[in-house]
mmCIF file of the N, C-alpha and C atoms, coordinates in Angstrom:
data_MODEL
# 
_entry.id   MODEL 
# 
loop_
_atom_site.group_PDB 
_atom_site.id 
_atom_site.type_symbol 
_atom_site.label_atom_id 
_atom_site.label_alt_id 
_atom_site.label_comp_id 
_atom_site.label_asym_id 
_atom_site.label_entity_id 
_atom_site.label_seq_id 
_atom_site.pdbx_PDB_ins_code 
_atom_site.Cartn_x 
_atom_site.Cartn_y 
_atom_site.Cartn_z 
_atom_site.occupancy 
_atom_site.B_iso_or_equiv 
_atom_site.pdbx_formal_charge 
_atom_site.auth_seq_id 
_atom_site.auth_comp_id 
_atom_site.auth_asym_id 
_atom_site.auth_atom_id 
_atom_site.pdbx_PDB_model_num 
ATOM 1   N N  . MET A 1 1  ? 9.112  -3.761  6.955   1.00 0.00 ? 1  MET A N  1 
ATOM 2   C CA . MET A 1 1  ? 7.448  -3.622  6.406   1.00 0.00 ? 1  MET A CA 1 
ATOM 3   C C  . MET A 1 1  ? 6.787  -4.414  6.961   1.00 0.00 ? 1  MET A C  1 
ATOM 4   N N  . THR A 1 2  ? 5.628  -4.822  7.228   1.00 0.00 ? 2  THR A N  1 
ATOM 5   C CA . THR A 1 2  ? 4.363  -5.657  7.774   1.00 0.00 ? 2  THR A CA 1 
ATOM 6   C C  . THR A 1 2  ? 4.088  -6.857  7.075   1.00 0.00 ? 2  THR A C  1 
ATOM 7   N N  . ALA A 1 3  ? 3.824  -7.497  7.112   1.00 0.00 ? 3  ALA A N  1 
ATOM 8   C CA . ALA A 1 3  ? 2.939  -8.553  5.805   1.00 0.00 ? 3  ALA A CA 1 
ATOM 9   C C  . ALA A 1 3  ? 1.591  -8.197  7.027   1.00 0.00 ? 3  ALA A C  1 
ATOM 10  N N  . TYR A 1 4  ? 0.830  -7.812  5.669   1.00 0.00 ? 4  TYR A N  1 
ATOM 11  C CA . TYR A 1 4  ? -0.830 -7.962  6.257   1.00 0.00 ? 4  TYR A CA 1 
ATOM 12  C C  . TYR A 1 4  ? -1.318 -9.359  5.877   1.00 0.00 ? 4  TYR A C  1 
ATOM 13  N N  . LYS A 1 5  ? -1.938 -9.753  7.130   1.00 0.00 ? 5  LYS A N  1 
ATOM 14  C CA . LYS A 1 5  ? -2.741 -11.618 6.808   1.00 0.00 ? 5  LYS A CA 1 
ATOM 15  C C  . LYS A 1 5  ? -4.067 -10.583 6.222   1.00 0.00 ? 5  LYS A C  1 
ATOM 16  N N  . SER A 1 6  ? -4.834 -10.015 6.187   1.00 0.00 ? 6  SER A N  1 
ATOM 17  C CA . SER A 1 6  ? -5.575 -9.631  6.161   1.00 0.00 ? 6  SER A CA 1 
ATOM 18  C C  . SER A 1 6  ? -6.452 -8.424  6.195   1.00 0.00 ? 6  SER A C  1 
ATOM 19  N N  . ILE A 1 7  ? -7.233 -7.687  5.184   1.00 0.00 ? 7  ILE A N  1 
ATOM 20  C CA . ILE A 1 7  ? -6.970 -6.843  4.741   1.00 0.00 ? 7  ILE A CA 1 
ATOM 21  C C  . ILE A 1 7  ? -7.255 -5.417  6.058   1.00 0.00 ? 7  ILE A C  1 
ATOM 22  N N  . GLU A 1 8  ? -8.470 -6.482  7.469   1.00 0.00 ? 8  GLU A N  1 
ATOM 23  C CA . GLU A 1 8  ? -8.709 -6.084  8.482   1.00 0.00 ? 8  GLU A CA 1 
ATOM 24  C C  . GLU A 1 8  ? -7.523 -5.813  9.361   1.00 0.00 ? 8  GLU A C  1 
ATOM 25  N N  . ASP A 1 9  ? -5.473 -6.394  9.135   1.00 0.00 ? 9  ASP A N  1 
ATOM 26  C CA . ASP A 1 9  ? -4.704 -5.952  9.695   1.00 0.00 ? 9  ASP A CA 1 
ATOM 27  C C  . ASP A 1 9  ? -4.432 -4.498  9.638   1.00 0.00 ? 9  ASP A C  1 
ATOM 28  N N  . LEU A 1 10 ? -4.500 -3.945  8.633   1.00 0.00 ? 10 LEU A N  1 
ATOM 29  C CA . LEU A 1 10 ? -4.566 -2.864  7.664   1.00 0.00 ? 10 LEU A CA 1 
ATOM 30  C C  . LEU A 1 10 ? -5.012 -1.522  8.485   1.00 0.00 ? 10 LEU A C  1 
ATOM 31  N N  . PRO A 1 11 ? -4.280 -0.507  8.929   1.00 0.00 ? 11 PRO A N  1 
ATOM 32  C CA . PRO A 1 11 ? -4.961 0.936   9.981   1.00 0.00 ? 11 PRO A CA 1 
ATOM 33  C C  . PRO A 1 11 ? -6.101 1.831   9.368   1.00 0.00 ? 11 PRO A C  1 
ATOM 34  N N  . SER A 1 12 ? -6.311 1.581   7.936   1.00 0.00 ? 12 SER A N  1 
ATOM 35  C CA . SER A 1 12 ? -7.964 1.177   7.322   1.00 0.00 ? 12 SER A CA 1 
ATOM 36  C C  . SER A 1 12 ? -8.330 0.677   6.265   1.00 0.00 ? 12 SER A C  1 
ATOM 37  N N  . ARG A 1 13 ? -9.217 0.317   5.860   1.00 0.00 ? 13 ARG A N  1 
ATOM 38  C CA . ARG A 1 13 ? -9.586 -0.317  3.888   1.00 0.00 ? 13 ARG A CA 1 
ATOM 39  C C  . ARG A 1 13 ? -8.549 0.732   3.403   1.00 0.00 ? 13 ARG A C  1 
ATOM 40  N N  . TYR A 1 14 ? -9.329 1.908   3.308   1.00 0.00 ? 14 TYR A N  1 
ATOM 41  C CA . TYR A 1 14 ? -8.819 3.535   2.655   1.00 0.00 ? 14 TYR A CA 1 
ATOM 42  C C  . TYR A 1 14 ? -6.953 3.476   2.265   1.00 0.00 ? 14 TYR A C  1 
ATOM 43  N N  . GLN A 1 15 ? -6.865 3.301   3.509   1.00 0.00 ? 15 GLN A N  1 
ATOM 44  C CA . GLN A 1 15 ? -4.855 2.679   3.156   1.00 0.00 ? 15 GLN A CA 1 
ATOM 45  C C  . GLN A 1 15 ? -4.770 2.142   2.663   1.00 0.00 ? 15 GLN A C  1 
ATOM 46  N N  . PHE A 1 16 ? -5.171 0.232   2.284   1.00 0.00 ? 16 PHE A N  1 
ATOM 47  C CA . PHE A 1 16 ? -4.778 -0.621  1.271   1.00 0.00 ? 16 PHE A CA 1 
ATOM 48  C C  . PHE A 1 16 ? -5.548 -0.389  -0.137  1.00 0.00 ? 16 PHE A C  1 
ATOM 49  N N  . VAL A 1 17 ? -6.668 0.618   0.150   1.00 0.00 ? 17 VAL A N  1 
ATOM 50  C CA . VAL A 1 17 ? -6.940 1.054   -0.933  1.00 0.00 ? 17 VAL A CA 1 
ATOM 51  C C  . VAL A 1 17 ? -6.259 2.166   -2.429  1.00 0.00 ? 17 VAL A C  1 
ATOM 52  N N  . HIS A 1 18 ? -5.667 2.852   -1.547  1.00 0.00 ? 18 HIS A N  1 
ATOM 53  C CA . HIS A 1 18 ? -4.489 4.277   -2.138  1.00 0.00 ? 18 HIS A CA 1 
ATOM 54  C C  . HIS A 1 18 ? -3.082 2.925   -2.008  1.00 0.00 ? 18 HIS A C  1 
ATOM 55  N N  . ILE A 1 19 ? -2.477 2.158   -0.933  1.00 0.00 ? 19 ILE A N  1 
ATOM 56  C CA . ILE A 1 19 ? -1.318 2.058   -1.924  1.00 0.00 ? 19 ILE A CA 1 
ATOM 57  C C  . ILE A 1 19 ? -1.672 0.755   -2.951  1.00 0.00 ? 19 ILE A C  1 
ATOM 58  N N  . ALA A 1 20 ? -3.061 0.452   -2.270  1.00 0.00 ? 20 ALA A N  1 
ATOM 59  C CA . ALA A 1 20 ? -2.360 -0.253  -3.566  1.00 0.00 ? 20 ALA A CA 1 
ATOM 60  C C  . ALA A 1 20 ? -2.601 0.132   -5.562  1.00 0.00 ? 20 ALA A C  1 
ATOM 61  N N  . ALA A 1 21 ? -3.767 0.915   -5.133  1.00 0.00 ? 21 ALA A N  1 
ATOM 62  C CA . ALA A 1 21 ? -3.766 1.501   -6.712  1.00 0.00 ? 21 ALA A CA 1 
ATOM 63  C C  . ALA A 1 21 ? -2.889 2.072   -7.452  1.00 0.00 ? 21 ALA A C  1 
ATOM 64  N N  . ARG A 1 22 ? -1.913 2.614   -6.197  1.00 0.00 ? 22 ARG A N  1 
ATOM 65  C CA . ARG A 1 22 ? -0.664 3.093   -6.284  1.00 0.00 ? 22 ARG A CA 1 
ATOM 66  C C  . ARG A 1 22 ? 0.635  1.587   -7.345  1.00 0.00 ? 22 ARG A C  1 
ATOM 67  N N  . ARG A 1 23 ? 0.410  1.119   -6.875  1.00 0.00 ? 23 ARG A N  1 
ATOM 68  C CA . ARG A 1 23 ? 1.321  -0.364  -6.963  1.00 0.00 ? 23 ARG A CA 1 
ATOM 69  C C  . ARG A 1 23 ? 1.013  -0.178  -8.264  1.00 0.00 ? 23 ARG A C  1 
ATOM 70  N N  . ALA A 1 24 ? -0.544 -0.437  -8.598  1.00 0.00 ? 24 ALA A N  1 
ATOM 71  C CA . ALA A 1 24 ? -1.219 -1.084  -9.542  1.00 0.00 ? 24 ALA A CA 1 
ATOM 72  C C  . ALA A 1 24 ? -1.034 -0.015  -10.797 1.00 0.00 ? 24 ALA A C  1 
ATOM 73  N N  . ARG A 1 25 ? -0.817 1.039   -10.590 1.00 0.00 ? 25 ARG A N  1 
ATOM 74  C CA . ARG A 1 25 ? -0.247 2.247   -11.269 1.00 0.00 ? 25 ARG A CA 1 
ATOM 75  C C  . ARG A 1 25 ? 0.954  1.982   -11.797 1.00 0.00 ? 25 ARG A C  1 
ATOM 76  N N  . LYS A 1 26 ? 1.729  1.438   -11.135 1.00 0.00 ? 26 LYS A N  1 
ATOM 77  C CA . LYS A 1 26 ? 3.054  1.512   -11.529 1.00 0.00 ? 26 LYS A CA 1 
ATOM 78  C C  . LYS A 1 26 ? 3.659  0.658   -12.169 1.00 0.00 ? 26 LYS A C  1 
ATOM 79  N N  . ILE A 1 27 ? 2.740  -1.018  -11.839 1.00 0.00 ? 27 ILE A N  1 
ATOM 80  C CA . ILE A 1 27 ? 3.469  -2.251  -12.732 1.00 0.00 ? 27 ILE A CA 1 
ATOM 81  C C  . ILE A 1 27 ? 2.252  -2.157  -14.396 1.00 0.00 ? 27 ILE A C  1 
ATOM 82  N N  . GLN A 1 28 ? 1.715  -1.500  -14.020 1.00 0.00 ? 28 GLN A N  1 
ATOM 83  C CA . GLN A 1 28 ? 0.595  -0.614  -15.457 1.00 0.00 ? 28 GLN A CA 1 
ATOM 84  C C  . GLN A 1 28 ? 1.576  -0.367  -16.642 1.00 0.00 ? 28 GLN A C  1 
ATOM 85  N N  . ASN A 1 29 ? 2.309  0.765   -15.563 1.00 0.00 ? 29 ASN A N  1 
ATOM 86  C CA . ASN A 1 29 ? 3.358  1.295   -16.778 1.00 0.00 ? 29 ASN A CA 1 
ATOM 87  C C  . ASN A 1 29 ? 5.007  0.715   -16.876 1.00 0.00 ? 29 ASN A C  1 
ATOM 88  N N  . GLY A 1 30 ? 4.509  -0.219  -16.732 1.00 0.00 ? 30 GLY A N  1 
ATOM 89  C CA . GLY A 1 30 ? 5.659  -1.375  -16.598 1.00 0.00 ? 30 GLY A CA 1 
ATOM 90  C C  . GLY A 1 30 ? 6.814  -1.791  -15.681 1.00 0.00 ? 30 GLY A C  1 
ATOM 91  N N  . ALA A 1 31 ? 6.841  -1.808  -14.242 1.00 0.00 ? 31 ALA A N  1 
ATOM 92  C CA . ALA A 1 31 ? 7.433  -1.402  -13.030 1.00 0.00 ? 31 ALA A CA 1 
ATOM 93  C C  . ALA A 1 31 ? 7.368  -3.362  -13.074 1.00 0.00 ? 31 ALA A C  1 
ATOM 94  N N  . ARG A 1 32 ? 7.852  -4.106  -13.127 1.00 0.00 ? 32 ARG A N  1 
ATOM 95  C CA . ARG A 1 32 ? 8.122  -5.807  -12.653 1.00 0.00 ? 32 ARG A CA 1 
ATOM 96  C C  . ARG A 1 32 ? 7.553  -6.140  -11.549 1.00 0.00 ? 32 ARG A C  1 
ATOM 97  N N  . PRO A 1 33 ? 6.197  -7.054  -11.548 1.00 0.00 ? 33 PRO A N  1 
ATOM 98  C CA . PRO A 1 33 ? 5.761  -7.259  -9.933  1.00 0.00 ? 33 PRO A CA 1 
ATOM 99  C C  . PRO A 1 33 ? 7.064  -8.195  -9.038  1.00 0.00 ? 33 PRO A C  1 
ATOM 100 N N  . LEU A 1 34 ? 6.335  -7.928  -7.698  1.00 0.00 ? 34 LEU A N  1 
ATOM 101 C CA . LEU A 1 34 ? 7.388  -8.424  -6.670  1.00 0.00 ? 34 LEU A CA 1 
ATOM 102 C C  . LEU A 1 34 ? 6.622  -10.113 -6.478  1.00 0.00 ? 34 LEU A C  1 
ATOM 103 N N  . ILE A 1 35 ? 5.820  -10.390 -6.903  1.00 0.00 ? 35 ILE A N  1 
ATOM 104 C CA . ILE A 1 35 ? 5.741  -12.084 -6.439  1.00 0.00 ? 35 ILE A CA 1 
ATOM 105 C C  . ILE A 1 35 ? 4.775  -12.049 -7.799  1.00 0.00 ? 35 ILE A C  1 
ATOM 106 N N  . THR A 1 36 ? 4.837  -13.389 -8.021  1.00 0.00 ? 36 THR A N  1 
ATOM 107 C CA . THR A 1 36 ? 4.519  -14.108 -9.329  1.00 0.00 ? 36 THR A CA 1 
ATOM 108 C C  . THR A 1 36 ? 2.598  -14.666 -9.166  1.00 0.00 ? 36 THR A C  1 
ATOM 109 N N  . ILE A 1 37 ? 2.290  -14.175 -9.709  1.00 0.00 ? 37 ILE A N  1 
ATOM 110 C CA . ILE A 1 37 ? 0.974  -15.527 -8.826  1.00 0.00 ? 37 ILE A CA 1 
ATOM 111 C C  . ILE A 1 37 ? -0.215 -15.482 -10.596 1.00 0.00 ? 37 ILE A C  1 
ATOM 112 N N  . ALA A 1 38 ? -1.491 -15.912 -10.479 1.00 0.00 ? 38 ALA A N  1 
ATOM 113 C CA . ALA A 1 38 ? -1.673 -16.685 -12.001 1.00 0.00 ? 38 ALA A CA 1 
ATOM 114 C C  . ALA A 1 38 ? -1.811 -15.427 -12.887 1.00 0.00 ? 38 ALA A C  1 
ATOM 115 N N  . SER A 1 39 ? -3.040 -14.764 -11.904 1.00 0.00 ? 39 SER A N  1 
ATOM 116 C CA . SER A 1 39 ? -3.652 -13.320 -12.353 1.00 0.00 ? 39 SER A CA 1 
ATOM 117 C C  . SER A 1 39 ? -2.002 -12.311 -12.992 1.00 0.00 ? 39 SER A C  1 
ATOM 118 N N  . LYS A 1 40 ? -2.813 -11.694 -14.403 1.00 0.00 ? 40 LYS A N  1 
ATOM 119 C CA . LYS A 1 40 ? -2.386 -10.745 -14.929 1.00 0.00 ? 40 LYS A CA 1 
ATOM 120 C C  . LYS A 1 40 ? -2.747 -9.576  -14.844 1.00 0.00 ? 40 LYS A C  1 
ATOM 121 N N  . LYS A 1 41 ? -3.278 -9.044  -13.640 1.00 0.00 ? 41 LYS A N  1 
ATOM 122 C CA . LYS A 1 41 ? -3.774 -7.771  -14.669 1.00 0.00 ? 41 LYS A CA 1 
ATOM 123 C C  . LYS A 1 41 ? -3.231 -7.164  -12.691 1.00 0.00 ? 41 LYS A C  1 
ATOM 124 N N  . PRO A 1 42 ? -2.948 -6.217  -12.937 1.00 0.00 ? 42 PRO A N  1 
ATOM 125 C CA . PRO A 1 42 ? -1.917 -5.263  -12.407 1.00 0.00 ? 42 PRO A CA 1 
ATOM 126 C C  . PRO A 1 42 ? -3.178 -4.901  -10.592 1.00 0.00 ? 42 PRO A C  1 
ATOM 127 N N  . THR A 1 43 ? -4.171 -5.189  -10.534 1.00 0.00 ? 43 THR A N  1 
ATOM 128 C CA . THR A 1 43 ? -4.906 -4.239  -9.607  1.00 0.00 ? 43 THR A CA 1 
ATOM 129 C C  . THR A 1 43 ? -4.546 -5.893  -8.036  1.00 0.00 ? 43 THR A C  1 
ATOM 130 N N  . ARG A 1 44 ? -4.325 -7.125  -9.206  1.00 0.00 ? 44 ARG A N  1 
ATOM 131 C CA . ARG A 1 44 ? -4.715 -7.956  -8.378  1.00 0.00 ? 44 ARG A CA 1 
ATOM 132 C C  . ARG A 1 44 ? -3.100 -8.449  -7.589  1.00 0.00 ? 44 ARG A C  1 
ATOM 133 N N  . ILE A 1 45 ? -2.673 -8.370  -9.053  1.00 0.00 ? 45 ILE A N  1 
ATOM 134 C CA . ILE A 1 45 ? -0.490 -8.585  -8.071  1.00 0.00 ? 45 ILE A CA 1 
ATOM 135 C C  . ILE A 1 45 ? -0.765 -7.411  -7.253  1.00 0.00 ? 45 ILE A C  1 
ATOM 136 N N  . ALA A 1 46 ? -1.061 -6.162  -7.418  1.00 0.00 ? 46 ALA A N  1 
ATOM 137 C CA . ALA A 1 46 ? -0.796 -4.786  -6.065  1.00 0.00 ? 46 ALA A CA 1 
ATOM 138 C C  . ALA A 1 46 ? -1.038 -5.370  -4.956  1.00 0.00 ? 46 ALA A C  1 
ATOM 139 N N  . GLU A 1 47 ? -2.274 -6.563  -5.231  1.00 0.00 ? 47 GLU A N  1 
ATOM 140 C CA . GLU A 1 47 ? -3.567 -6.155  -4.036  1.00 0.00 ? 47 GLU A CA 1 
ATOM 141 C C  . GLU A 1 47 ? -2.406 -7.797  -3.370  1.00 0.00 ? 47 GLU A C  1 
ATOM 142 N N  . GLN A 1 48 ? -2.334 -8.516  -4.087  1.00 0.00 ? 48 GLN A N  1 
ATOM 143 C CA . GLN A 1 48 ? -1.004 -9.209  -2.768  1.00 0.00 ? 48 GLN A CA 1 
ATOM 144 C C  . GLN A 1 48 ? 0.462  -9.164  -2.359  1.00 0.00 ? 48 GLN A C  1 
ATOM 145 N N  . GLU A 1 49 ? 0.634  -8.279  -3.773  1.00 0.00 ? 49 GLU A N  1 
ATOM 146 C CA . GLU A 1 49 ? 2.115  -7.700  -2.748  1.00 0.00 ? 49 GLU A CA 1 
ATOM 147 C C  . GLU A 1 49 ? 1.946  -6.803  -1.549  1.00 0.00 ? 49 GLU A C  1 
ATOM 148 N N  . VAL A 1 50 ? 0.411  -5.962  -1.911  1.00 0.00 ? 50 VAL A N  1 
ATOM 149 C CA . VAL A 1 50 ? 0.731  -5.313  -0.253  1.00 0.00 ? 50 VAL A CA 1 
ATOM 150 C C  . VAL A 1 50 ? 0.489  -5.802  0.430   1.00 0.00 ? 50 VAL A C  1 
ATOM 151 N N  . MET A 1 51 ? -0.439 -6.982  0.590   1.00 0.00 ? 51 MET A N  1 
ATOM 152 C CA . MET A 1 51 ? -0.530 -8.299  1.584   1.00 0.00 ? 51 MET A CA 1 
ATOM 153 C C  . MET A 1 51 ? 0.045  -8.658  2.307   1.00 0.00 ? 51 MET A C  1 
ATOM 154 N N  . ALA A 1 52 ? 1.565  -8.894  1.500   1.00 0.00 ? 52 ALA A N  1 
ATOM 155 C CA . ALA A 1 52 ? 2.598  -9.864  1.295   1.00 0.00 ? 52 ALA A CA 1 
ATOM 156 C C  . ALA A 1 52 ? 3.291  -9.339  2.425   1.00 0.00 ? 52 ALA A C  1 
ATOM 157 N N  . GLY A 1 53 ? 3.198  -7.555  2.191   1.00 0.00 ? 53 GLY A N  1 
ATOM 158 C CA . GLY A 1 53 ? 4.800  -7.068  3.282   1.00 0.00 ? 53 GLY A CA 1 
ATOM 159 C C  . GLY A 1 53 ? 5.180  -6.504  2.178   1.00 0.00 ? 53 GLY A C  1 
ATOM 160 N N  . LEU A 1 54 ? 5.124  -6.615  1.303   1.00 0.00 ? 54 LEU A N  1 
ATOM 161 C CA . LEU A 1 54 ? 6.450  -6.153  -0.256  1.00 0.00 ? 54 LEU A CA 1 
ATOM 162 C C  . LEU A 1 54 ? 6.282  -4.828  -0.570  1.00 0.00 ? 54 LEU A C  1 
ATOM 163 N N  . VAL A 1 55 ? 5.466  -4.224  -0.191  1.00 0.00 ? 55 VAL A N  1 
ATOM 164 C CA . VAL A 1 55 ? 5.145  -2.715  -0.917  1.00 0.00 ? 55 VAL A CA 1 
ATOM 165 C C  . VAL A 1 55 ? 5.610  -1.815  0.109   1.00 0.00 ? 55 VAL A C  1 
ATOM 166 N N  . ALA A 1 56 ? 6.366  -1.018  0.739   1.00 0.00 ? 56 ALA A N  1 
ATOM 167 C CA . ALA A 1 56 ? 6.989  -0.294  1.461   1.00 0.00 ? 56 ALA A CA 1 
ATOM 168 C C  . ALA A 1 56 ? 6.174  0.883   1.098   1.00 0.00 ? 56 ALA A C  1 
ATOM 169 N N  . TYR A 1 57 ? 5.822  2.024   2.295   1.00 0.00 ? 57 TYR A N  1 
ATOM 170 C CA . TYR A 1 57 ? 4.361  2.521   2.367   1.00 0.00 ? 57 TYR A CA 1 
ATOM 171 C C  . TYR A 1 57 ? 5.141  3.120   4.055   1.00 0.00 ? 57 TYR A C  1 
ATOM 172 N N  . THR A 1 58 ? 5.379  4.270   3.547   1.00 0.00 ? 58 THR A N  1 
ATOM 173 C CA . THR A 1 58 ? 5.624  5.445   4.348   1.00 0.00 ? 58 THR A CA 1 
ATOM 174 C C  . THR A 1 58 ? 3.736  6.916   4.721   1.00 0.00 ? 58 THR A C  1 
ATOM 175 N N  . ALA A 1 59 ? 3.469  6.623   5.266   1.00 0.00 ? 59 ALA A N  1 
ATOM 176 C CA . ALA A 1 59 ? 2.733  7.170   5.782   1.00 0.00 ? 59 ALA A CA 1 
ATOM 177 C C  . ALA A 1 59 ? 2.458  9.389   6.124   1.00 0.00 ? 59 ALA A C  1 
ATOM 178 N N  . PRO A 1 60 ? 2.165  10.067  5.139   1.00 0.00 ? 60 PRO A N  1 
ATOM 179 C CA . PRO A 1 60 ? 2.064  11.319  5.003   1.00 0.00 ? 60 PRO A CA 1 
ATOM 180 C C  . PRO A 1 60 ? 1.649  11.971  7.013   1.00 0.00 ? 60 PRO A C  1 
ATOM 181 N N  . PRO A 1 61 ? 2.439  12.881  7.114   1.00 0.00 ? 61 PRO A N  1 
ATOM 182 C CA . PRO A 1 61 ? 2.359  13.241  8.622   1.00 0.00 ? 61 PRO A CA 1 
ATOM 183 C C  . PRO A 1 61 ? 0.526  14.201  7.835   1.00 0.00 ? 61 PRO A C  1 
ATOM 184 N N  . LEU A 1 62 ? 0.053  13.907  8.987   1.00 0.00 ? 62 LEU A N  1 
ATOM 185 C CA . LEU A 1 62 ? -1.569 14.891  9.334   1.00 0.00 ? 62 LEU A CA 1 
ATOM 186 C C  . LEU A 1 62 ? -1.124 16.269  8.887   1.00 0.00 ? 62 LEU A C  1 
ATOM 187 N N  . PRO A 1 63 ? -2.547 16.490  8.890   1.00 0.00 ? 63 PRO A N  1 
ATOM 188 C CA . PRO A 1 63 ? -2.768 18.321  9.021   1.00 0.00 ? 63 PRO A CA 1 
ATOM 189 C C  . PRO A 1 63 ? -2.421 18.752  10.780  1.00 0.00 ? 63 PRO A C  1 
ATOM 190 N N  . GLY A 1 64 ? -1.226 19.397  10.392  1.00 0.00 ? 64 GLY A N  1 
ATOM 191 C CA . GLY A 1 64 ? -0.454 20.569  12.306  1.00 0.00 ? 64 GLY A CA 1 
ATOM 192 C C  . GLY A 1 64 ? 0.574  19.361  11.869  1.00 0.00 ? 64 GLY A C  1 
ATOM 193 N N  . GLN A 1 65 ? 0.630  18.735  11.792  1.00 0.00 ? 65 GLN A N  1 
ATOM 194 C CA . GLN A 1 65 ? 1.780  17.770  12.104  1.00 0.00 ? 65 GLN A CA 1 
ATOM 195 C C  . GLN A 1 65 ? 3.349  18.230  11.296  1.00 0.00 ? 65 GLN A C  1 
ATOM 196 N N  . GLU A 1 66 ? 3.259  19.246  10.466  1.00 0.00 ? 66 GLU A N  1 
ATOM 197 C CA . GLU A 1 66 ? 3.824  18.589  8.611   1.00 0.00 ? 66 GLU A CA 1 
ATOM 198 C C  . GLU A 1 66 ? 5.378  20.338  9.639   1.00 0.00 ? 66 GLU A C  1 
ATOM 199 N N  . LYS A 1 67 ? 4.822  20.610  10.659  1.00 0.00 ? 67 LYS A N  1 
ATOM 200 C CA . LYS A 1 67 ? 5.763  21.755  11.072  1.00 0.00 ? 67 LYS A CA 1 
ATOM 201 C C  . LYS A 1 67 ? 6.799  21.543  12.803  1.00 0.00 ? 67 LYS A C  1 
ATOM 202 N N  . GLY A 1 68 ? 6.402  19.870  13.138  1.00 0.00 ? 68 GLY A N  1 
ATOM 203 C CA . GLY A 1 68 ? 6.951  19.660  14.072  1.00 0.00 ? 68 GLY A CA 1 
ATOM 204 C C  . GLY A 1 68 ? 5.837  19.768  15.510  1.00 0.00 ? 68 GLY A C  1 
ATOM 205 N N  . GLU A 1 69 ? 4.814  19.633  14.333  1.00 0.00 ? 69 GLU A N  1 
ATOM 206 C CA . GLU A 1 69 ? 3.910  20.308  15.765  1.00 0.00 ? 69 GLU A CA 1 
ATOM 207 C C  . GLU A 1 69 ? 2.589  19.341  16.089  1.00 0.00 ? 69 GLU A C  1 
ATOM 208 N N  . PRO A 1 70 ? 2.632  18.860  17.779  1.00 0.00 ? 70 PRO A N  1 
ATOM 209 C CA . PRO A 1 70 ? 2.404  17.212  18.328  1.00 0.00 ? 70 PRO A CA 1 
ATOM 210 C C  . PRO A 1 70 ? 1.196  18.203  17.438  1.00 0.00 ? 70 PRO A C  1 
ATOM 211 N N  . ALA A 1 71 ? 0.246  16.393  17.620  1.00 0.00 ? 71 ALA A N  1 
ATOM 212 C CA . ALA A 1 71 ? -1.392 15.949  16.949  1.00 0.00 ? 71 ALA A CA 1 
ATOM 213 C C  . ALA A 1 71 ? -2.215 16.814  18.077  1.00 0.00 ? 71 ALA A C  1 
ATOM 214 N N  . ALA A 1 72 ? -3.253 17.013  17.926  1.00 0.00 ? 72 ALA A N  1 
ATOM 215 C CA . ALA A 1 72 ? -4.460 17.371  18.472  1.00 0.00 ? 72 ALA A CA 1 
ATOM 216 C C  . ALA A 1 72 ? -5.196 16.003  19.164  1.00 0.00 ? 72 ALA A C  1 
ATOM 217 N N  . ASP A 1 73 ? -5.256 16.130  19.960  1.00 0.00 ? 73 ASP A N  1 
ATOM 218 C CA . ASP A 1 73 ? -6.630 14.941  20.922  1.00 0.00 ? 73 ASP A CA 1 
ATOM 219 C C  . ASP A 1 73 ? -7.634 15.634  20.873  1.00 0.00 ? 73 ASP A C  1 
# 
């Protein structure tokens, strides 16, 4: 896992939002937070967890790579 110091360190802002939103949904559904912060908002907690590198994320394969095909350049 990689700890991201800022949102600019992530490959894309969309990826950050996607990861944090999925984690926030889990927190809303009863998952325990991985960190302790002053905020009780699930979205803020999830953002901080992602920035700390506590949320594992595996990127799905790009279209065309599902069957072991190389990516088109």
